C-alpha positions in Angstrom: 24.2 46.3 -0.7 22.7 43.7 1.5 23.3 40.9 -0.8 27.0 41.5 -0.6 27.1 41.1 3.2 28.3 37.5 4.3 26.3 35.7 6.9 23.0 37.8 6.5 20.0 35.5 6.2 17.1 37.6 7.4 16.3 41.2 6.9 13.5 43.0 8.5 12.2 46.4 7.6 9.3 48.7 8.6 7.2 50.7 6.4 4.0 52.8 7.1 1.1 51.3 5.4 0.3 54.6 4.0 3.7 54.7 2.1 2.5 52.7 -1.0 5.6 53.5 -3.1 8.0 51.9 -0.5 5.7 48.9 0.2 5.8 48.4 -3.8 9.4 48.5 -3.8 9.7 46.3 -0.8 7.3 43.7 -2.5 9.1 43.9 -5.8 12.3 42.8 -3.9 10.7 39.8 -2.4 9.8 41.1 1.0 6.5 39.9 2.6 4.3 41.3 5.1 4.7 39.6 8.5 2.4 41.4 10.7 0.6 44.9 11.0 1.3 47.3 13.8 -1.4 49.6 15.2 -1.5 52.2 17.9 -4.6 53.3 19.4 -4.9 56.5 21.8 -7.9 57.5 23.8 -8.3 60.2 26.6 -8.8 58.6 29.9 -11.6 61.0 30.6 -13.5 59.6 27.5 -13.6 56.2 28.6 -16.9 54.6 30.1 -16.5 52.7 33.6 
């Protein structure tokens, strides 16, 4: 459907690194990985001064 839209030159998508099936679909369509996003959490009480 996106190929039929006039003026669309760039498409961004976001997929979990654990979703191997969707990653495979995206790569087969020509999408490339631009970056990896990672969130890290820690309780403040566990941090060392």
